[in-house]
C-alpha positions in Angstrom: 2.4 17.1 -44.5 2.1 13.3 -44.8 5.1 12.2 -43.5 4.0 13.9 -40.5 0.6 12.5 -40.0 2.1 9.2 -41.0 4.5 9.6 -37.6 2.6 11.5 -35.4 -0.5 8.2 -36.3 2.5 5.2 -35.6 4.3 7.1 -31.9 0.6 7.2 -31.4 0.3 3.6 -32.4 3.6 3.1 -30.1 2.4 4.7 -27.4 -0.9 2.4 -27.5 1.2 -0.7 -27.7 3.8 0.0 -24.4 0.2 0.7 -22.8 -1.1 -2.0 -23.0 2.3 -3.8 -22.2 2.5 -2.2 -19.1 -1.8 -2.8 -17.7 -0.7 -6.7 -18.7 2.2 -7.0 -16.7 0.4 -4.9 -13.8 -2.2 -6.9 -14.1 -0.7 -10.0 -14.3 1.4 -8.8 -10.7 -1.3 -6.9 -9.0 -3.2 -10.5 -9.2 -0.6 -12.0 -8.0 -0.5 -9.9 -5.4 -4.3 -10.9 -4.7 -3.4 -14.2 -2.9 -0.6 -13.4 -0.6 -1.9 -15.4 1.9 0.7 -18.5 1.1 3.6 -15.7 0.1 6.1 -15.3 3.0 9.1 -13.2 3.2 10.8 -14.5 0.6 8.2 -14.0 -2.6 6.9 -11.3 -1.2 10.8 -9.4 -2.0 10.1 -11.0 -5.4 7.2 -9.5 -6.2 8.5 -6.0 -4.6 11.8 -7.0 -7.3 9.0 -7.1 -10.4 7.5 -4.5 -9.6 10.3 -1.8 -8.9 11.7 -3.2 -12.9 8.3 -2.2 -13.8 8.4 0.8 -12.3 12.4 1.6 -13.7 10.9 0.8 -17.2 7.9 2.7 -17.2 9.7 5.9 -15.0 5.8 7.5 -15.2 4.1 5.8 -13.6 3.1 5.4 -9.6 1.5 2.5 -9.4 4.7 -0.2 -9.7 6.0 2.1 -6.9 3.4 2.1 -4.3 3.1 -1.8 -4.8 6.7 -2.5 -5.0 6.9 -0.8 -1.3 3.2 -2.7 -0.5 4.8 -5.6 -1.0 8.1 -4.9 1.1 6.4 -3.3 3.6 4.3 -6.7 3.9 7.6 -9.0 3.8 8.4 -6.6 7.4 5.6 -7.4 8.9 6.5 -11.6 8.4 10.0 -10.9 9.1 11.0 -12.2 12.6 14.5 -10.8 12.3 14.1 -7.6 13.5 18.2 -6.3 12.4 16.0 -6.5 9.0 13.5 -4.6 10.1 15.1 -1.0 8.9 16.6 -2.3 5.5 13.1 -3.1 4.6 11.2 -0.2 6.0 14.1 2.0 4.0 13.5 0.2 1.0 9.7 1.0 1.0 10.3 4.0 2.2 12.0 5.4 -0.3 9.4 3.8 -3.0 7.0 5.1 -1.8 8.6 8.7 -2.1 9.2 7.8 -5.6 5.7 7.1 -6.3 4.6 10.4 -4.4 6.6 12.1 -6.4 5.0 10.9 -9.4 1.7 11.2 -8.4 1.9 13.9 -5.6 -0.3 13.9 -2.2 -2.2 10.4 -2.2 -4.9 8.6 0.4 -3.5 6.5 -1.0 0.2 6.3 -0.5 -0.2 8.2 3.3 -1.7 5.0 4.1 0.7 3.6 3.3 3.5 5.2 4.4 1.6 5.3 7.5 2.0 1.3 7.2 5.9 1.7 6.5 5.8 3.2 10.3 4.1 0.3 12.2 6.4 -1.7 10.7 9.4 0.2 12.6 7.7 -0.4 16.1 8.6 -3.9 16.0 12.3 -3.4 15.9 11.8 -2.4 19.6 8.6 -1.4 20.7 8.7 0.3 24.0 11.5 2.4 22.7 9.6 3.1 19.1 6.0 2.8 20.1 5.5 6.8 20.8 7.2 8.3 17.8 6.2 5.6 14.6 2.9 4.9 16.7 1.9 8.9 16.2 3.4 9.4 12.8 1.0 6.8 12.0 -2.2 7.8 13.0 -1.2 11.7 11.3 -0.5 9.8 8.1 -4.3 8.3 8.3 -5.7 11.5 9.2 -3.9 13.0 6.1 -5.3 10.5 4.5 -8.9 10.3 6.4 -8.3 14.2 4.5 -7.6 13.2 0.9 -10.0 10.9 1.1 -12.7 10.0 3.5 -14.2 7.2 1.7 -10.6 5.7 1.5 -12.1 2.3 3.4 -8.3 1.7 3.3 -8.0 4.2 6.0 -10.7 3.5 8.3 -9.1 0.1 8.7 -6.0 0.5 9.1 -6.4 3.3 12.2 -8.5 0.6 13.4 -6.5 -2.2 13.9 -4.2 0.3 15.1 -6.4 0.9 18.1 -6.6 -2.8 17.8 -3.2 -3.7 18.8 -2.3 -0.7 21.2 -2.5 -1.0 24.7 -5.2 1.3 26.5 -2.7 2.4 28.9 -0.9 3.6 25.4 -4.6 4.6 23.9 -5.9 1.8 22.1 -9.0 0.1 22.3 -10.3 -3.3 20.8 -13.8 -1.8 20.9 -13.0 1.9 18.9 -11.1 -0.1 16.5 -13.6 -2.8 15.5 -16.1 0.0 15.2 -13.7 2.2 12.6 -13.1 -2.0 11.4 -16.5 -1.5 10.6 -16.6 1.5 9.2 -14.1 0.4 6.9 -16.2 -3.2 5.5 -19.3 0.0 4.8 -17.2 1.7 2.6 -15.8 -1.1 0.5 -19.2 -1.7 0.2 -19.4 0.9 -1.9 -15.3 1.9 -3.1 -14.9 1.7 -6.6 -11.6 1.5 -7.6 -10.0 4.2 -10.1 -8.8 1.0 -12.3 -7.7 -2.4 -12.4 -4.7 -2.2 -11.1 -5.7 0.6 -8.8 -5.1 -0.5 -5.0 -8.3 -2.2 -4.0 -6.7 -4.4 -1.0 -8.2 -4.6 2.4 -12.1 -5.8 2.2 -10.8 -9.5 3.1 -8.0 -8.7 6.1 -11.0 -6.4 8.2 -13.5 -9.6 7.5 -10.7 -11.4 9.0 -9.9 -8.6 11.6 -12.8 -8.8 13.1 -13.4 -12.9 13.5 -9.9 -13.0 14.6 -11.7 -10.3 17.7 -15.4 -11.0 18.7 
């Protein structure tokens, strides 16, 4: 009996140490991501690779896959070479789906998948706008149903409306209303943990400042 208890205690200690190492590694990388204002496609790619390495080492944690995909979709938005966009979006989608497989249906992941859909439009806006714009909008409605208090839902909806031509259903006025609603949600939003998604508030303020 003592031997069994000793083994259980050792397992608990090892597990706790592994969890501590995981959270420390994630906090370090998330802190780097928070300073992404100075990032470029290459540095975002490097950060995505680091998150993916953490994900592959852990295998049961969804957040590293989420952040790896989030870094890649931001890389896509910064990439000027349109021939590179689909491969980046494909990899981001693959990582996001791995996160979904671990986490299940989730508002943050639906927002992420919506962003990936938007990133594909830049390859050819005239032929892709309707398809991927609709897909993005549907994913954001899904994200809203999953968590109506998620501020990123309203931020992304507002951004989409602000940058969609009025002829295709866009509206700067309605878009700004949604971004303002996002800021209201941010004021009371509490991330689930120190490494849970919390991005967007600073960007929402910049978006409104750039579109008075």
